[in-house]
Residue, then its C-alpha position, 0 to 999 in steps of 0.5 A: m440432735k439424733t445419735n446412733k450411740k447406744i447408752e448401756k444402762n446398769v452395766p456392772t463395774q468391775v474391779r480386780l482385788k487381792g487377798i488372803v482367804e480367812g474363813y468360810n461362809e455357810e455355803f463353804a465359799g471362802i471369805v476374803d478381806a480386800k481393801g477393808k471389805k469382806y467378799s465371798l469367793r467360790g472354789v478357794l481354801v483357807g490360807e490361800e492368797v487369791e486374785f479375783t474380780a468383784d463387780s458392783n452387783g456383788k458377783t466375784t470370780l476367781q482369777k488367780l491362785n498365788s498360793t495353795n492350801p496343801k489340802r487342795v486336790k485336782v478337780t477332774c469334773p469339766i463343769y465344776s466351775k459352772c454347775g454349782g453343785c459340788r462346792l467342795l470337790h477341790l478339797e480332800y475328802k477327810e478335810q471336808l468331813r473335818l470342816k463339817t464336824e467343825v460347823i456343828e461344834k461351833l453351832f452347838g458348843k455354846y449350848t452343851k458340853v456333849k462332844v460332837n461325834e466326827c462327821l460320818g463319811m463314805t468309803k467311796p464318796y462318788n456316784y451315790r445319788n440314786k436319782n438323776q434328773v436332767v433338763f432337755r433343750n433344743d440346740p441348733k448345732e447338736k439338735m438337742i442337749c441335756g444337762f443341769y440348770q446353772e445355779n440361780s438361772h435357767n441356763v443349761i450346763r451340758f454334761n456326759n457324766c456326773l461324779l455324784q450320780d449313778e453311772t448307769s443313770d447317766k448312760i440311760v439319759a445319754s441313750i434317751k437323747e440319741i433316741l429322741i434325736k433319731m425319732h425327730i422329737n424336739a425338746y420343749d422351748e420355754d420361751r416359744k412354748y413349743g416342743l415336747v420333752r422337758h426333763v428326764m428322771v431316772k430312779r434306781s435301787f442299788k439293792t434290787k437293781q430295779t430302774l424307773v425311767v420318767i420322761v416329762t413332756a409338755n403334753d400327753n402326745l408322745p409320737g412313736r411311744s411304743n417305738f421309743v420304749k422298744a429302743i430304750l429297752a434294747k439298749h438298757k435291759e436294767i430298766t424295769t418300768i417307764i413312765q411318761n409324766v405330763n407337765s403342761r404348766q408354766t412352772s419351775a416344778v419338774l413333774g406334773d400330776k398326770n402319769i402314763v405307764l408306758y412299760g412295767p408296773g409303774t413303780i420300783l422296789d428298794e430295800l432300806c434297813g431290812l425293809k422294802f419300800l415302793i418308789s413311784t414317780q413322785s415319791f420323796y425318798q432319800i437320795n443317798p441310800f448308803q448314808t441313809e442307813v447310817l443316818y437312821t441306824k445312828a439316830l434310832d440307836s441314840l434313843n435307846l427305845s423300848q418295846d413299851d414306847v409310843v413314838l410320834d413321827a412328825y413330818s413323816g413323809v412316806g414314813t421311812i424312819g417311823l417304819i424302821a423304828s416300829r420294830k423297836v417300839k409298841k406303836v408309831i404315830s406318823v403325821e404328814l400333811v401331804k396326802d400322797a406321801v401318807t398313801n405311800g406310807i400306808t402302802n409301805a407298811k402293808l408291804n412289810n406287814i407292819k401293823n403298829v404304825h398309824f398314819f394321819c394326814d394332818d398338820a403336825t403342829k395342830f396334831i401335836n396340840n390335840l394330843a397334848m390337850k387329850k394328855e396322850k402319852i408320847d415317849c419320843v417325838i421324831m422330827d425331820p422337817p424341810r430345809k427351812g426348819s420347823d417353827v415356833a408354833f411346832m416347837n411350843a406344841v412339843l413343849k406342851l406334849m413334853p415327851k421324854k425324848v426328842l430326836y431332831i434330824s436336819c439337813n440344815p443345822y443352822t435352822q436346827c440350831e435356831d429351833l432347838k433354842l426353844l427347848y433348852d429350858k426343859y430338855v438337855i442334849k444327849y447326842i450329836q452326830p453329823v452325817d455326810m449325806f452329800p459328799h463334795t457339797a455344802s450340805i450337812e445332815n445332823i442328828i440331835t437327841l434330847e432328853r427331858k430334864n425331869 
């Protein structure tokens, strides 16, 4: 017998629950005990009584606050609940810093008696990001929209301005959208593999006021290229260079390999800790320049470096901290696996007339092992690995080299804590300093300085 009734498969079942928030997880989501089971719930604070729904796939959604933590503040961002970027925007800033300090204390307290310094925050913890990156999509009602990807999806959350991003950058993005619509240039459709504009990236130097605009396209045919440049420059005189980046690959990566300079030199100049740095389309550069100066100053001061010291800067990237450290030491050896980053580092050294930093394109673990075999004397190893942390092989290589001091800067204190366990037989922690590089988010940057026991 035939039937027209549709059978829905794998539709998650949902229940409504109630409980008290008793703590936080690593992403600062609240932990709620309801009916003997632990749930994580976004946007809630310790001590609050909450009502929420939970489905069979594990997704939880806040429905009602029956009581509120006195540290809760009103959220003014209209896309806060959808975006997923600002995990702590509902919590007063002083309390954010206290919580981040507490995380570091709990992680490292069992390994040292050294006091954890209070997390260093910002006087004005808004509009600090010097890079604005948005995705463009076609829309039947508005012709074109731009915004952020919703967390763990490719749904675009549109926005007019972001509380964390530079206000000028947001205005430039809005102007580009208007110009593209007027010029009848479509956004790229990932499903249909049709259209042109995929992303727009804006990088700004807050010190020099120079601005780099990158329009990312699916192919190199940008109709009315010169008209586009004239139109955006007429609206924003602060733009100093414009680049078309071509990304024809079906990938989640924003940038492709091909760059076409449409206006200006193709790079901008920034200043950090008294040095000059060239920033290009692909350059990795710290997002919050205000706190980067705080981070690097505190980190290098903790080392008490001397003019006789030789420093190894592992995971050196474009060599930022190594170049800054070079003014305090005899020599810096910078090691980085990414060839373009090494090239940028060499350029920045020449730009600042620094001659005691030597760059090597190599795997850091292999490089350190070679230094140890040659019995090279290294006084200090500086390491600032990716978020996933370092690995056992690298930490063992450091133990073979046995420098007097190790400086570990991390954007993920959980992996930092795991990595450093391998050093405690030979090294002792001397300094711990968390820095709030990304206010209102779950991120914590942490400085650990260690000294050799003998």
